[in-house]
N, C-alpha and C positions, 0 to 999 in steps of 0.2 A: 471457150468455155464461158458464158453467157454469166454478167453478172447478174446478180440478185434482183427478180421483179421489184422488189417494194424502193419507195422513193427515198425512204426516209434513213440512208443508209450513211457510216458514218465509215470515216477511216485517217486514219493519225500514223505519225511517229514519234515513238515514247524512247525518250535515252535516256540509260540506265546507266549510272556514273557513281566510282568510285573508289576507294582508295585498294592496291593488292589486295586478294583474298580474303575482296569484304562478300563473295558470296554469287558475284552477280550473272557469273554460268549457270550454277545450280537453278538459280530464281528463273532465267531464260526458262531455262530446258522443264519447270516446271509449270512456270507460265503456256509454255506452247504445246504442252505435251508431246515433247520428240525431243531427240538429243539434238540439239541442232549446233550447238557451240562445246568448243573444248573446256570439259571440267578436268581440274587439274591437283595434287600438292601445292604446288610449283606457282610462283606469284606470277605477273606477267604474261601466263598463255597465251590470253585472249590479242592476237597481235591486229587486227584486220576490223573491219565493221562488221562482224558478220551480224543479220538480223536473223529472228527470229519472226515468225506470223501469228495473231491470236484470234479464233474470231471469238467474240462476246454478243450475243443478243445477233442486233444488226448491225455489231459495231468490230471495224478490223485495226489489228492494231500491232502496227509492224514493231520490234522492239530494236532497237538500234544500239548490241555490246560494244560499247565501246572497250577499249584497252583502261589496262588500271591506271590510275593517275598518280603519281609518285613524282620526285625529284629526279632528272633526267639529269644521267652520270654521259652514257655514250648516246652516238647518233640513231642509233637502233630503238634507245630512249626515247630520246628527243622527241622521234616520228610519229610514235604511237602516244604519246601525251598533246603533241599538238592534233595528233588524228583525235582524238580521246574530244577536247574542247568543242573540235570544228562539226561532232558528229553532234554534240550537246546542244551548241549553236543553232543548226536546223531544225531541231530536234518541233513538236506541239505541245510537249513533255519532255520535260527535266525532270528524271527520279532519280533521287541521292539515297544512297544503297549503304547503310554501314553496319559494319560488326556491330552486335549491341555489348558484347564482352568486352571489346577495345574500346571501349566509348569513346571521348572524344578525344582522338591524341594528334600526335600534330602532322599526319596527314591528311586527317579528317580537318582541322583548323583550314588546313593549306585553300582544302575545295571549296571550303565554305567561306573563305576568304572572295574567293572569287566569283561564287555562283551569283551575286548579287548583279554581276554585268551582264549576265545574260538574262533579257527581258522575255520569257515565258514560264508560263506555272510552272510550277512547284511542286516535288510530292517529296516526303520523307516515307523511307524505307528501315524501319533497324532489323536488322535478322538474328538467327541465330539466339532469341526471345526466350527460347526455353531454358538456354545456361546464366542466367540472370534474374535477380529477386524482381518480382514487378514493382517495387517501389524506388529502387535506384533506375527503370527502368522508366517510370513514367518522370524521373525527376531529371532523366536523360533528354526526353521528347520535348522537356518544357524548355531546358535549357537552348537546345538548337532552335526551336521557333523564335525565340529569344534572337538570334542570331539574325536568322533568315527567315523571312516566313512564306512556312510551306503553306499550301492550298489543303496539304490532309498531311495525317502523320498516319502510318500502317509498321502495324507491330508483326514479324510472321517465323518464320523456320522455313526457309524454303527446302529445306532438307527433309523436312516433315510432312509439306503443302500445308501447315497451318496460316493462315488469315490470305494464302492466294488469293482463293475465291472473290471473296470482299475485294481483295485490291485490284484486279482483273475486271472487276467490274465498275468498281470507281474510275478505274483507266478508260473505261469506253463511253461510260459518259462526260468525259473531259476532249473523247474524241472531237474532232469540226464534220460538220456535216458534209457528205461528196460520196460519191460511185470509191467501189472498192479498190485498193487499189495492185492487188494480184488476183489470179485466180483461185478459187476459193479452196483446193485440194492443194496450193506451194505452201508445203509450210517453211522454205527457206530460199531467198533470193541469193544465200549463198553458194557459187557454183558446186555442182560433187567436186568438182576435181580438188578446188582449196580442201574444202572437207575431209575428203580423204586423204589428203595432205593433215591437214590440219590434226584428225588419229594418227595417223601412224608418228607425227612429231609427240602426240600425249602418250603413243606404247612405247617408247624411247625415254618418253620423263619418268615415267613409274618405271620402267629397268634399272637405268642410270642416273638416278636424280642425285645420285654421289657423287659418281664417276665424272657428268659431262655437264657441267651448268651452261645453259645458253647455248653450247659455241654450235647447234646444227641446227641445218633449214632443210625440211621437205619439201620436196616439186612433185607432181604429177605429169611425165612428161606424156604418157599415152595412157589413154580412155578408148578404149573399144568396145563394141558391143559385136557380139560373134553369131552367129546364124540359129547353134540355141541356144538364143536368149542371155548365153552368161556373160562377164565382162574381160576382158584382160585388159592389165593395167601395172605400167607402167611408173615405178616413183625411182627420185635421186634422195640417194640422203647425201648434203653435204656439208662438212665437218671443215676446220681449218687447220687441222698439223694428223699427221701419219699417224702420231699417236692416239690421234679421239680415233680416226678411222679402226683403229685395230681395239680399240673400246668396244665401239659400235658391231666391228665384226663377228669378236667373240671369239674363246679356243672354238678352230675347226667350221667357224662360223656361227657356231650354236647362238651365240647372243642376236644376230638379228635374224633365224628364224624364229626364233620365240615372239620376236618383236613383231614380224609377219603375221605367226599365225593369229594369235591377238587382233593385229590393224584389220586383218583379211575379213572376222568373224563381224567384228563391226561395220564396216566398210559395205558386207554383203549384205546386213541387215537397212541400211540408209539405204542404197541405190536396189534393195529388192529386188535381186538377182544375185546366181550362185557370181564369185567372183575370181578370176585369178590373179595371185598379185606379184609381180615381181620389184625386187627395192634393190637397188642401186648404191653403195656407199662410196663415195670421192671427194678429194680434197680440193677444196679450192681457198688458196690461203687470201685471208678478207674479204669472206663474202659480207661481210653486216658493214663492207665502204664501199659495198655496191649498186649502185644507185636502182638497177633494172630487177634486183632482187626485190627492193623497196616495194618497185611498181607492180611485181606479181602479187607483195602481201595487201596490193589497195593501200601503199600508204607513200607520204608524199616524202623525200628524199630531203630529209635538212641539211643546207650547204654549211663551212662551217665545221670545222674539226670534232 
């Protein structure tokens, strides 16, 4: 794939950071114009640094969608938080996304306290502005800028698309000059296998978010392109106990069948080809303490209990 002929191209990384459920994944999908990051009602769904790539004029913006930053309790949580701050420190611009309805809560305070340590240009994005009075919004923006000097403040609704184009244009301006980092038609460098696993995990969440809080991971074991252009995919859902396995399977296998149908449809859209999806459910005790699982999710395994 040839690079654009213009010599005045720009390219760089923007780290999207924020508390869980601030709307980072929705914003990323809106900026990139394609579903590249899992969107779920559950918090902490983005485990790895899934990147989306947006083109704005001569600029290529690579978004790093960091895991939500929160108070880590378990080993997996700590890996996710370390990963989030690491992703932010390596970026050209740090974009702090806050849920305007929640305001400056404890989670936002914790992030604001650490931001000055990162010597990178920072922008503030207030999301869900359609759900709050304008006067409160302006007051909040003013308070936040007193705490941390942001280069720019944006007010958006990621879900409705309000303010997205202005944000994208300004971020493009802030990118360093240089050749593009990815071919133009490559919207995400997250391997399709990983993306497919994330989609299936999202469908499990949507269906079982009451019965199965967090104790599951999905791995894509096989991705085989067949002669007719279709793709055969085998995935394994790992749970920690047999009782959870029964929940995922459902009576007569009905639950896993419904999850598989929903996931297959969405994976086919991203793979741009027909998909044959086979899902197996296995018990793997203490998978959340296994370093190998972390490496597969692109996370550092935190030592210590």
